[in-house]
C-alpha positions, 0 to 999 in steps of 0.5 A, spaced: 523 535 513 518 537 518 513 533 514 517 527 514 519 527 521 511 527 523 511 521 518 516 517 522 514 519 529 507 520 528 505 526 532 503 533 530 506 539 533 499 542 533 497 537 537 503 538 542 502 545 542 494 544 544 491 547 538 486 543 534 488 537 531 489 537 524 485 532 520 490 526 519 490 522 512 494 515 513 497 512 507 499 505 507 507 505 506 507 501 499 511 507 496 517 511 499 515 516 504 517 522 499 513 519 494 507 518 498 507 525 500 508 528 493 503 523 490 497 524 495 499 532 497 494 534 491 488 530 494 490 532 501 489 540 498 482 538 496 480 536 503 483 542 506 479 546 501 473 542 503 473 542 510 477 549 512 482 544 516 489 542 515 490 535 513 497 532 514 499 526 510 502 520 515 505 513 513 509 509 517 516 505 516 513 499 515 506 495 514 506 492 521 507 499 524 501 502 519 497 496 521 498 498 529 497 505 528 491 504 524 488 500 530 490 505 535 485 510 531 491 515 529 488 516 522 481 520 521 482 517 513 486 511 511 488 509 504 490 502 505 490 495 502 484 490 502 486 485 507 488 491 512 482 494 510 478 488 513 483 488 519 481 496 520 474 495 520 474 488 524 478 491 529 477 498 530 471 500 526 473 503 520 468 504 515 469 503 508 468 509 503 471 508 496 476 503 492 479 504 486 476 500 481 482 497 477 485 491 480 492 490 482 497 484 481 503 482 485 509 481 479 515 477 480 520 480 476 527 478 474 533 482 471 532 483 464 538 479 462 537 473 467 536 466 465 530 465 469 524 465 465 518 460 469 517 459 476 520 452 476 527 456 474 526 459 481 529 453 485 534 455 490 533 462 488 533 469 493 527 473 492 527 480 495 520 483 497 518 490 500 514 487 506 512 480 508 505 483 510 503 486 503 498 483 499 502 482 493 507 478 497 502 474 500 498 472 493 505 471 490 507 466 495 500 462 494 502 462 487 509 459 488 506 454 493 501 452 488 507 451 483 510 446 488 515 452 491 515 453 498 519 459 502 525 456 506 525 450 501 526 452 494 527 459 495 528 464 500 525 471 501 528 477 504 526 484 506 529 490 502 525 495 506 521 498 500 518 495 494 523 500 490 529 497 494 527 490 492 527 492 485 533 495 485 536 488 488 534 485 482 537 491 477 544 490 481 544 483 481 544 482 488 537 478 488 535 473 483 528 476 483 523 481 487 516 481 488 513 488 487 506 491 485 504 494 479 504 501 482 511 501 485 513 498 479 510 504 475 513 509 480 520 506 478 525 511 474 524 509 466 531 506 466 530 501 472 524 499 469 527 497 462 532 493 466 526 488 469 522 483 466 516 480 469 516 472 469 509 471 473 503 475 476 498 473 481 491 473 480 487 480 480 486 483 487 482 488 489 485 495 489 486 500 495 480 502 499 479 509 503 476 508 510 474 513 515 475 512 523 468 511 527 469 518 530 468 521 523 461 522 523 456 520 517 455 527 515 463 528 514 464 522 512 459 523 506 463 530 505 469 526 504 467 521 499 464 527 495 471 531 495 474 524 493 470 523 487 470 531 486 478 530 486 478 525 480 474 530 476 480 535 477 486 536 472 490 534 478 486 528 480 486 526 472 494 526 472 494 522 479 489 517 476 493 516 470 500 516 473 497 511 478 493 506 474 488 505 479 482 507 475 476 510 478 473 511 485 467 506 486 463 504 492 466 498 495 463 492 492 459 487 496 463 481 499 470 484 498 472 484 505 470 476 506 475 475 500 481 478 503 479 475 510 485 469 509 490 474 508 488 479 514 488 473 518 495 471 516 497 478 517 495 477 524 499 471 525 505 474 522 505 480 527 504 476 533 510 472 530 515 478 530 513 481 537 
């Protein structure tokens, strides 16, 4: 419970007590809080052994809060989506370390028994999403727009809180469709996945990236990179890679950030609009 409270309120009891601050690992909220804590704890354990320093896993209740906390420099190491990595580097000086090599895609899912089969069938439909700032949502909206479908006209988006909740809305027939990423879909219980059907997917998108805050010196950043690469060779790391479908960790490819600049600027616009 206390870890969950740290995630929600963003303040460590060690820091409040005046003790040395632990190393803070921020993970963007594409999964539920408990899923994030369980998924990334083995990786945090490897970092703890390497640095002999407590590693706390932090996330946020939504993408907007996570982006804001990232820009305030609350995370020493951050794992985030590529368009948010662009913002982290541009606005807070975070340095890219590694990224997963398997691309991700935004998926448009419907109930398995639904009569919806193509994008054109979505006219006058209701589509559940986890968060409007997610790159999978932005990319799917581009795909829908290219097919002549615009939000607020042919379909209506509404926020379900998390991607798993968005999928549940489809399973329970409270929504016509949902936009989810491949990893959140794979993280659903098998009986839920069996009730969903994919009718469209976005182009391949670069996967999540690890970045370090500027206060982490180059020597420590290099050690973190070594620890991350060592993790994927461990049994726990291999299990993580298999379950996540992320593939291997590789250096951030040239030109990655420029590709996601339009989505990053859209995130900035959306964040301004909801203030």
